[in-house]
N, C-alpha and C positions, 0 to 999 in steps of 0.2 A: 274400171279401177276405182276403189273407194277414195274419197278425198281425205286429206289429213284430218279434217274436222270430224268426219264420220268415224275414222279409226279411233280418235281420241274419245269420242262419245261412247263407243263400244267398251273401251277399257274402264271408263268412268262407271258405266252400268254394272260391270262385274265387281269393281271395288265397292260400290254402294251396297250390293247384296251381302257382302262379307261384313260390312261395318254398320249396317242399318240398326241392329239391336243396340249396339254400343251407343250410338247417337241418341236413340230413343230414351235410353236410361239416364242420360246426363241432363242436368238442369242448366238453364241459361244463367249467366252471371247477372248480378244486380247492379253492377257498375254502369254509369252513364256513358253512352257512346259520344264520340267527337265528330263534328260535322265536316265532311269532306268538302261540301259545297262552300261552306263558310271559309275554310282554309284556302281554297282556290280563289275566291272572290276578294279576300282581304289582303292580297299581296301589295307590297309597296309599288308606287308608280315606276320606280327604276328597275324593278325586278320582274322576271318572268315566273309565272306559276308552274312548278314542275312536280309531278308525281314521279318519284324515283322508284324504279322497279328492281327488286332483288330477283335475279333470274340467272340460273346456272347453266341451263341448256335450252335449246329450242329446235324444232324440226328444221328450221331454215339455216341455223348456224352450227348445230351440233353442240358439243360441250364448250361453254364460254369460259368457265372457271370451275376448278374442283371445289366442291362444297365441304366444309367442315364446320363444326359448331363455333370454333374460335374465329374462323374466317367470316362467318355470318355475323357474329357480334361486331367484329371490327368494321365490316362494310356498312352495317346499319349505322354505326356511330359516325362514320365518315359522310353519311348521307343525311345527317341530322338537320341540315338547313333546307331540305326539300319541304314543300308545303304538305306533302303526304308521302307515304310509302305504299307501294304495291308489292304484295308478297305472293309469288306463285306457289301453289300448293299441289299442283298436278305432278305426280311422281314419275310417270313412265316416259313422257315426251319432254318434260321441262325440268326434271330432276328436282322438283319441289317437295317440300315437306310441310305438313300442318304445324309442326312444332316451331317453324320459323316465325309464325305469327306470334307465338308466345315469347320467343326471343326478342322480337321487335317490340312487343308491348313493354318489356322490361328495359329496353335501351333507346326508345324513341318516344317523344312526347306528343307528336302530332297524330292525325287520323291515319288508320291503317286500312287499306283496301285488300280484300282477299281476291286474288285473281285465279280463277279455276273455271271449269266447264260445268256450269250449274244446269242440271237437267231434271232435278227432283226437288220438291219443296223442302224435303228433310235437310238438304244441304244448306238451306237458309238458316235453319235452326242450328246446324253444326257451326256455321260461320260465326254466329253470335257466341256459341260456347267457346270457340277458339280465342275470342277476344278481339275480333276485327270490328271496325266501325262501319265498313261499307263492303259491298260485294259486286263483282262484275256479273252482269246478265247479258248474254250474247243473243241478240234478237234472231239471228239465223238459226239458233238452236231452239228457242222457245216459241218463236213465231207468234201466233195469236193467243198463246197462253201467257204472254208477257204480263198482262194486267194481274193475273193470279199471283205471279211471283213478286210483283211490286207490292201487292197487298201483304204478302207474307213478310216482305222486308219491313214494311211499316209496323206490322205486328211484333216484330223482333227488334224494333228501334234501330234498324239498319238503313243507311242510304244505299242507293243502287246506282252504279255507273252502267248505263245501258248502251251497249256497243252496237253500232250500225255500220254498214258498208255500202248499201245501195239505197236508192230513193224509196223503194218499197219498204225496206227495213226501217228507214227514218219515219215513214208514214205510220207504221205500226207503233213505233216508239212515241211519237207525238200524240197519237190517238189514245195511247195508254197513259198519257200524262207523265211520261218520264221527265224527271227534273234535271238530271245530269246525263248528258249524252256524249258518248265517246265515239269519234269517227275513226274507224280503223283504216289506215292507209294500205294495209296488207290484205290481199285477197287470200282468204284462208283455204281456198281450194287449190290454188297453184303457188301460193306464198310470194307472189310478186308485189312490189311496192309501187304506189302511185300517190305522191303527196298532194296532187291536185284533187284527190277525193275529198280532202278536208275543205278545200276552197269551194268545190261544187255543192256539197251537201250543206255546209254551214249557212249558205245563203237562204236556206229554207227553214232554219231554226230560229224561233223567236228569241229576242234579246233577253227575255225573262228567264231563259234556260241557261244552264252552264254547259259550255261546249269544250270538250277535251280532244286534242289531236293525238292519235295513238299510232305508233309503229313508224320506223324508218327515219326518225329524227336523228341526224348525225352531227350537226354543227350549227353555229350561230346563223349562218345564211338560211338554213332550213327554218329556224325559228322566226327569223325576220320576215321570211316569205309568208309564213302561216299565221303569225301573231295577229294580224288584223281580222282573222276569221275565227278565232277561238279564244277561250279564257285561260287555257293552260295546256300543258303537254304531258304525256306519259312517256317516259324515257327509261329504257332498261339496258339494252345491249351496249350502247355508247358509253354508259357509265361503268358497266361491269367489265368491259374490255379495257378500260383505262387503268394504267399503273397507279394513277393518283385520282381516284373517283371523287374525292373531296374537292380538289382543285378543278376537275372537269365540270363538276356540278356548279361550282361558283361561276365558272366561265359562261356556262349556258344560262344560268339565272340572270346574268347581266347582259344577255343578248338583246 
């Protein structure tokens, strides 16, 4: 039985074939991008660095919240104190839309990370066209082609959050000279969470790198447990599930 990741990859390939020509015909913007790494590293001593994620659905949770344009604008404004925003653009499994990046660009001043399943270099060009500052690269999808995608990011003035989950993937990321490394606590094959993944893998990451803990962060205790092992956290479901995401974000920022 195909894994969730494999199923998503197949739908991304189909969508790309439909949209490839449109992407090719668009020019990248001339505006300067904002640094995700700098935003994470320059947090105040009393605050936790958080990349707040706009996410309406997921394979593990189903629909989290019903998306509308007004709801998206309001949520983004409530998350304005986050060091960065992560915007899911994958439509079939996460109910994401590319236009959410444009909405975020108009309503948020910090760096914006495009979170999708990048399997073709043309998606890097598209990410820049959409107005994002950084893009997620999943090592388990790109494997030894990761250096090529990192080079493409640099050519498009984008930073990359390189996601890893195993020692082998981390080894590939480090050998590829990835600068921002995201440790995914969720196994994308069976969707199970293990926060100890951050603890185990972070010990092998040089302090010169920026380390982000991703997935399964639900409360202050989770943050306090993992804070010694990373520079920041990517949090989506916990914020999107909250009736008051602004207050929930502030609580987690002060963990």
